[in-house]
C-alpha positions as CSV (number, residue, x, y, z in Angstrom):
1,X,97.8,97.6,121.5
2,X,100.4,96.8,118.9
3,X,99.9,97.5,115.2
4,X,100.2,94.4,113.0
5,X,101.3,94.9,109.4
6,X,100.8,91.8,107.2
7,X,102.9,91.1,104.1
8,X,102.8,88.4,101.4
9,X,104.7,87.2,98.4
10,X,108.2,88.3,97.5
11,X,109.5,91.5,99.0
12,X,112.3,92.8,96.8
13,X,111.9,96.5,96.1
14,X,114.1,99.0,97.9
15,X,111.7,101.8,97.3
16,X,108.8,99.9,98.7
17,X,111.0,99.0,101.7
18,X,111.8,102.7,102.3
19,X,108.0,103.5,102.2
20,X,107.3,100.7,104.7
21,X,110.2,101.9,107.0
22,X,108.7,105.4,107.0
23,X,105.3,104.0,108.0
24,X,106.9,102.0,110.7
25,X,109.0,104.9,112.0
26,X,105.8,107.0,112.2
27,X,104.2,104.3,114.4
28,X,107.2,103.7,116.6
29,X,107.7,107.4,117.2
30,X,104.2,107.4,118.7
31,X,105.4,104.7,121.1
32,X,103.6,102.0,119.2
33,X,104.9,98.4,119.0
34,X,104.8,97.2,115.4
35,X,104.4,93.5,114.5
36,X,105.6,92.6,111.1
37,X,103.6,89.5,110.0
38,X,105.7,87.6,107.4
39,X,103.7,84.3,107.5
40,X,102.8,84.6,103.8
41,X,106.2,86.0,102.7
42,X,108.0,83.7,100.3
43,X,111.2,85.7,100.0
44,X,112.8,88.9,101.1
45,X,115.7,90.3,99.2
46,X,118.9,91.6,100.7
47,X,118.2,95.1,99.4
48,X,114.6,95.2,100.9
49,X,116.0,93.9,104.2
50,X,118.8,96.5,104.2
51,X,116.5,99.4,103.4
52,X,113.9,98.5,106.1
53,X,115.8,96.8,108.9
54,X,119.4,97.9,108.2
55,X,118.5,101.6,107.9
56,X,116.2,101.4,110.9
57,X,119.0,99.8,113.0
58,X,121.5,102.4,111.8
59,X,119.2,105.3,112.6
60,X,117.7,104.2,116.0
61,X,120.1,101.4,117.2
62,X,119.6,97.7,117.9
63,X,117.9,98.3,121.2
64,X,115.1,100.4,119.6
65,X,114.8,97.8,116.9
66,X,114.3,95.0,119.5
67,X,111.9,97.2,121.6
68,X,109.7,98.5,118.8
69,X,109.6,95.8,116.1
70,X,108.4,92.2,116.4
71,X,108.7,89.8,113.5
72,X,106.2,87.0,113.3
73,X,106.1,84.0,111.0
74,X,109.3,84.6,109.1
75,X,110.7,81.4,107.3
76,X,114.4,80.7,107.9
77,X,115.5,82.3,104.6
78,X,113.6,85.6,105.4
79,X,114.9,85.6,108.9
80,X,118.4,85.2,107.6
81,X,118.1,88.1,105.2
82,X,116.8,90.3,108.0
83,X,119.5,89.3,110.4
84,X,122.3,89.9,107.8
85,X,120.9,93.4,107.0
86,X,120.9,94.3,110.7
87,X,124.4,92.9,111.3
88,X,125.8,94.8,108.3
89,X,124.5,98.1,109.6
90,X,125.4,97.7,113.3
91,X,128.3,99.8,114.6
92,X,131.5,97.8,114.8
93,X,131.5,98.2,118.6
94,X,128.0,96.6,118.9
95,X,128.4,93.8,116.5
């Protein structure tokens, strides 16, 4: 059964994102799928997205990101921030 992590408000702090990434990494290393519920998230900064999604992609690769993390309810602006962070950290050969 996947783990669902719910967020709300504005996510903008790189330190908080690093803490969340560590929590997510611990779950995915136990072969858990993690659902990130962003239904109540108003905004997500580029630095938050980079620290969580960009660093995760750089460490584990885009396939692990797709297999282990599911994003639910992200508004277009939040989805755009996440996509940009992932794109910026992908190896040139995979982009």
